[in-house]
N, C-alpha and C positions, 0 to 999 in steps of 0.2 A: 381616856386611852383609845387609840384607834385599833380597829380589827386588823388581823394579819391578812391584809388584802394583797394579792399578787398584782403586779402592774399590767399583766396581760388580761384583756377583757375576754370573758367566756360567758355566753348567754346559755342558760339551761333552765329547764323546768322540772323540778322534782315531781314524782307521782303525787297528784292531788295537792300540789303546793304552788308556790309563787315563783315567777321567773326571776332569776338573779343575774347580775351582770359582773360579779366578781367571784373569784375563788380565793380560798385562804392560802396564805403563804405557809403551808404546813403539810405534814404527811399524815395519811390515814393508816393507823396501825390496827389491823383487824385480828383480834385474838381468837384462835381456834385450836389451841393446844390442849384443852381440857379432856378429861376421860369420860365425861357424860354419864357419871354414875347415877345421877338422879333421873336421867333420861333412859335408864335401862341399858346403859353401855353403848347407846347409839351416838355416833359422832354428829354433833349438832351442825357441823359444817355442811352436811349432806341432807339435812331435813327438807322434806318436800311438802308442799301444800297444793292440792289439786294438780299434781303432775309437774309442778314447777319448783325449782330449788328456792327456798326462802331467801338464801343469800343473794340470789339474783335481784330480788326486789329491793333488798337493803342497799346493794351497790348502786342501783339505779338512782336511789335517793341521795346517797352521801358521796359516792366516788367523784362526781363532777365538782364537788366542793374543794377538793384537795389536789395538790401538785403531783403527788405520787400515792400509790396504794401498796402497802406491804401486808401480806397474809402470813400470820405467825402460826405455824402448825407443829404438831408433836414430832419427835424423831422418827424418821422413816416414813413420814406421811406425805412428803412433798411430791413424789412421783404420782401417787394416787390423786392428790389434789389438783395437780396440773392436768392430768388426764380427764378427770371427772368434770372439772371446771374450765376446760380448755377454752371454750368460747368466751367466758368471762375474763379469764386471764389475758387473752389476746385483746379483748375489747377495751379493758381498763389498764392494760400494760402492768399487770400485777406482778410484783416480786414475791415469790414464795420462799419463806425462810423457816428452817426447822429449829426447834429447841435443841440445845446442845445436850441436855440431860433430861431423861424421861421423868415425868410426874414431879417436877420441882415447883409447880404452881405458876400462877400468873406473873410472878416476879421475873421468872425466866423469859417469858414472852415479852414483857416490857423491856427487859435488858436488850434482847435481840433486836427489838424494834428501834430502840434508841441508837443502838450501835450501827444499824444498817441505813437508817433514814438519812436523807440528804438535807432535809430542812432543819431549822433550829428548833421548831416545835412539832410535836406529834400528837394526834388525837387518838387515844386508845379506846376501843370499844369492842364488845364481844360480838362474835358472829351470830349469837342467839338473840340479837336485838332487832326485830323485824320492822320497827316503825319509828326510826329516828326522825326528829324534826330539824330540818336545816336551820330554822330560825333560832332554835335553842342552841345549836352548835355554834352558829355565828355569834350569838349573844355571849356565849361563854368565851369565845375567842377574843372578844373585845377587852378582856381583862389580862390577856397575855402581854407581858412587857419585860424589860430588862431587870425589873425589880422583883420578879418572882420566878419560881421554878415549876410550879404546877397549879392548875386551875381545876378545882374539884367542886362538885355540887353536893349540897347537903339536903336530903329529903327525909321528912318524918324522923329527924334526929340522927340519921345515919349518913355517912359519907358514901359517895358513889365513885369508886376508883376506876370502874370500867366504862365510864362515859366522861372522860376527862382529858385535859391537855397536859402534856409533860414536855419540859424543855430538855434538850439534848444533854445539858450538863447535869441532869439527874442521874446519869449512868454510874457515877462514882458511888452515890448513896445507895443505889439499887444493888450494886456489886457488894458493898459492905454488908447490906442486909442479908444477901444470900450467903455470904461467908459466915454470918451469925446463925444461919439455919432458918432464917425467916422465909415464909412462903407467901404471906399475904402482902399485897401492895401497900396497904395503909401502914405497915410496920416501919417504913422508912420516912414517913411524913415528918417526923420530928427532926429529921436531918436536913430538911430543905425549906425554902421559903414558899409556904403554901398559902394560896388564896382560896377561900371557901365562899361559894355563892349560895345564898339561902334560897329556900323554896319560893318565897314571895317574888324574888328577882327572876327566878327561872320561869315563873308563870307569866311574867311581863314579856319575856322573850317569845314564848310560844306554847305549844302543847307539851309540857314537861312530862305529864303522865304517860302519854304515848311514847315519847322519846326514850324514856328509861325502862319501858316494858321489856322484859326478857323471858325467854322460854327455858324454864328449868326442868320441867317434868312433862310427860305425855299429856297430863291434864291441861297444862298451859297451851299445848298445841291444839287440843280439842277446843279449848275456849277461844282460841284465835280463829279456828275454822268456823265456829258458830258466829263470831262477830263478822266474818267475811260474808256469811250467808245472809245475815241481817241486812248488810249493805246492798 
């Protein structure tokens, strides 16, 4: 299967990575609508490291991979997001989309991303993932085809729904899941054609451990700060 490569060549070099000459024919869906309860109520979209927004580094790595970037935020959050992240919004031409209903979980964000994206496929990831590996993302994209609806990784026996590709036609199954009262993304997987990539394959693509690392608690942030100091 061929990767979802756009026919327009774009050369870019991710931070600390390799130069690429293609971008994916897909949309980046950046999920930022969570309440940050384990982060002490802090909105992870605005987390800083040494005076810089963490999301800035994430976008430098992944935004050039995709044809469009959609930032999915909580109801009433779009104005603040556009103001606080104005330089990033302008640089990457980011569309900011609000959830329709408060606290309905990541399914709501995925639904809105699928609804608004212009491409056939979208890559959903959390805004709290500071070190995605473009090689891992491109490797996963090579499994996207007309024969499946989602490409999800499995690590240590668990599926990773927030670092995954979803086809636009998943929107019906997502809507049905929300009508049932489901909140977790994995709860609609039985209703679609799902392709699961195992951990061994992920490691062949690139640095899967770094790519799936996310910041859930203040301790995670401190741990990342220490790793930056070591470097």
